[in-house]
C-alpha positions in Angstrom: 0.1 0.0 -0.1 1.2 3.6 -0.8 1.0 6.3 1.5 -1.1 7.9 -0.5 -3.5 5.3 -0.5 -3.2 5.2 3.4 -4.1 8.4 3.3 -7.4 7.8 0.8 -8.3 5.0 3.4 -7.7 7.3 6.5 -10.0 9.9 5.2 -12.5 7.5 4.3 -12.7 5.7 7.6 -12.9 9.6 9.5 -16.3 10.0 7.2 -17.9 6.6 8.3 -17.3 7.3 11.8 -18.6 11.2 11.5 -21.5 10.1 10.1 -22.1 7.7 12.6 -21.6 9.9 14.8 -24.1 12.7 13.7 -26.6 10.4 12.7 -26.7 8.8 15.7 -26.3 12.3 17.8 -29.1 13.7 15.3 -32.0 11.2 16.4 -31.7 12.3 20.2 -31.3 15.5 19.5 -34.7 15.4 16.6 -36.7 13.3 20.0 -35.6 15.9 22.7 -37.1 19.0 20.4 -40.1 17.0 19.2 -41.1 14.5 22.4 -39.4 17.0 24.9 -37.7 13.5 26.1 -34.5 14.0 27.7 -31.7 11.2 26.7 -30.9 7.9 28.1 -27.8 7.5 29.8 -27.5 4.7 27.2 -27.8 6.9 24.8 -25.5 10.2 26.0 -22.7 7.2 26.6 -23.0 5.9 23.0 -22.9 9.4 22.0 -19.4 10.2 24.1 -17.9 6.9 22.7 -18.7 7.6 19.3 -17.8 11.4 19.1 -14.2 10.2 21.2 -14.1 7.6 17.8 -14.3 10.1 15.9 -12.3 13.0 17.0 -9.5 11.0 18.1 -8.8 9.4 14.7 -8.6 12.9 13.6 -6.2 13.5 16.1 -3.9 10.5 15.5 -4.0 10.8 11.5 -2.8 14.5 11.9 0.2 13.2 13.0 0.7 9.8 11.1 -0.4 12.5 7.8 3.2 14.2 8.1 5.2 10.8 8.2 3.0 9.7 5.1 4.8 12.8 3.0 0.9 14.0 3.1 2.0 18.0 4.1 4.3 18.3 0.6 0.9 18.9 -1.1 -0.1 22.6 -0.2 -4.1 22.1 -1.6 -4.4 19.1 0.7 -2.9 20.4 3.9 -4.5 23.1 3.4 -8.2 21.9 3.3 -7.1 19.3 5.9 -6.4 21.9 8.2 -10.2 23.6 7.6 -11.1 19.9 8.2 -9.0 20.2 11.9 -10.5 23.5 12.3 -15.0 22.1 11.2 -13.6 19.3 14.0 -12.5 21.6 16.6 -15.4 23.1 16.7 -17.8 20.3 16.6 -15.8 19.1 19.5 -16.9 22.6 21.5 -20.2 21.5 20.6 -20.0 18.2 21.5 -18.6 18.6 24.5 -20.6 21.4 25.7 -24.0 18.9 24.8 -22.0 16.2 27.3 -21.9 18.6 30.3 -25.7 20.1 29.5 -26.6 16.7 30.3 -24.3 16.0 33.3 -26.8 15.7 35.7 -27.8 12.4 34.1 -24.0 11.0 33.1 -22.5 12.3 36.6 -19.5 11.0 36.9 -19.3 9.6 33.3 -19.0 12.8 31.6 -15.0 12.3 30.1 -13.5 15.6 30.3 -10.4 16.2 28.0 -6.9 16.3 29.7 -4.6 19.1 29.1 -2.7 18.0 25.8 -6.6 17.0 24.5 -6.2 17.5 20.3 -3.1 19.4 20.5 -2.4 17.8 17.3 -5.4 19.1 15.7 -4.4 22.8 16.9 -1.2 23.2 15.9 -2.5 22.0 12.3 -4.8 24.9 12.6 -2.4 27.9 13.8 0.2 26.6 11.3 -1.6 26.2 8.0 -4.7 28.6 8.5 -5.0 32.5 8.6 -4.3 34.3 12.0 -7.8 35.6 12.9 -9.5 32.2 12.0 -7.3 30.0 14.8 -7.2 32.6 17.1 -11.2 32.6 17.6 -11.2 29.0 17.8 -9.1 29.2 20.6 -11.0 32.2 22.1 -13.7 29.5 21.8 -12.3 26.8 23.5 -10.6 29.1 26.8 -14.1 30.3 27.0 -15.7 26.5 27.0 -12.8 26.2 29.6 -10.9 23.6 27.2 -7.3 23.2 26.4 -5.3 25.0 24.0 -1.8 23.7 24.3 -1.6 23.2 21.0 -2.5 26.5 20.0 0.4 28.1 22.7 3.1 25.4 22.2 3.8 25.0 18.2 6.2 21.6 18.9 9.6 20.3 18.1 10.9 21.5 14.3 10.9 18.0 12.1 13.9 16.9 10.9 15.1 16.7 8.1 16.7 13.7 6.6 19.7 13.9 3.6 18.2 12.1 0.6 21.0 8.6 -0.1 21.1 9.9 -3.6 21.8 13.3 -2.7 25.1 12.2 -0.2 25.9 9.4 -2.7 26.2 12.7 -5.5 27.6 15.2 -3.2 30.5 11.9 -2.6 31.1 11.9 -6.2 31.2 15.0 -7.0 33.4 16.5 -4.5 36.0 13.0 -4.6 36.0 14.0 -8.1 36.4 17.6 -7.9 39.5 16.8 -5.6 41.1 14.3 -7.4 41.0 17.1 -10.9 42.6 19.7 -8.5 45.3 17.2 -7.3 46.2 16.6 -10.8 46.4 19.8 -11.8 48.1 20.8 -8.9 51.1 17.6 -10.2 50.8 19.6 -13.7 50.9 22.5 -13.2 52.7 23.2 -10.0 53.2 26.8 -10.6 49.8 28.5 -11.6 49.1 31.8 -12.7 46.9 33.8 -10.4 43.7 33.6 -12.6 44.4 29.4 -12.9 44.7 29.7 -8.7 41.7 31.6 -8.2 40.4 28.5 -10.4 41.9 25.6 -8.7 40.7 27.2 -5.6 36.9 28.0 -6.3 36.8 24.1 -7.2 38.5 23.0 -4.4 36.3 24.8 -2.4 33.0 23.7 -4.5 34.9 19.6 -3.6 35.2 20.4 0.2 31.6 22.0 0.2 30.2 18.5 -1.7 32.1 16.6 1.1 31.0 18.3 4.1 27.6 18.1 2.8 27.4 14.5 3.8 29.0 15.0 7.2 27.1 15.4 10.4 27.3 18.0 12.3 27.1 22.1 11.3 29.9 24.6 10.8 29.5 28.4 11.9 31.3 31.0 10.0 31.3 34.4 10.7 33.8 36.7 8.8 34.3 40.2 7.4 36.0 40.2 3.2 36.2 43.3 1.5 34.1 44.9 3.7 31.2 42.8 3.4 29.9 40.7 6.7 29.2 37.1 5.5 27.4 34.6 7.7 27.2 30.7 6.4 26.6 27.5 7.9 27.0 23.3 6.7 28.5 23.2 3.0 28.2 27.1 2.5 30.2 27.2 5.6 33.0 25.2 4.4 33.2 27.0 1.0 33.9 30.1 2.8 36.8 28.9 4.5 38.4 27.3 1.6 37.5 29.5 -1.1 38.3 33.2 1.1 41.3 32.1 3.0 44.6 31.5 0.8 46.7 28.9 2.8 50.2 29.3 0.5 49.8 33.2 1.1 49.1 33.0 4.9 52.4 30.8 4.5 54.5 32.9 2.6 53.5 36.3 5.3 
């Protein structure tokens, strides 16, 4: 099963749970409005269970959707963030409905914990306009519901370098380094122009190799009245290209 199929299957499952929850809730509410008949304890517990299954599946899917690569599709992730926004609004209604019948449920009302639905809140905050998620956050606060996802964005994703990129960097770096090595053997006294080119190619070679080595190098220097700040492979390139070891030795 591909990642796309996995996402589609979960979305289909979410829709099924949503329809089951809405259908059951509508029947209870409709009977109350037409017959003024309070829902039974069994009905309220069923409503609470169906709602939890629906909301929790979406909450779990938010975390897994990033692993499945779905966030790379801008239109999908925006649409799903809007779905999360609608779901969180529905959750406010859901919990208030259960609270309004606390006299029947008594101790059976399950209040959300401090981190409940934080993934959906983060999704809404990251991909929807500021005024949209802030209004939702106020609604959660007004109803004394947890807002940890709105307040804490979470740890940034670790970006793994593709294997093909690592191999390409190694091959290019070694190849260019060998070219410069041969050039220094056959041209022991290069002209200033040749030396400039040699140093540029060698800097590219070292930067390509450095790109596949774990760790981070930070460089800050001033070159011809320009302030230069760089990290990673670019920092290696600047170090190799701007510093002239033969000139340093000669001085």
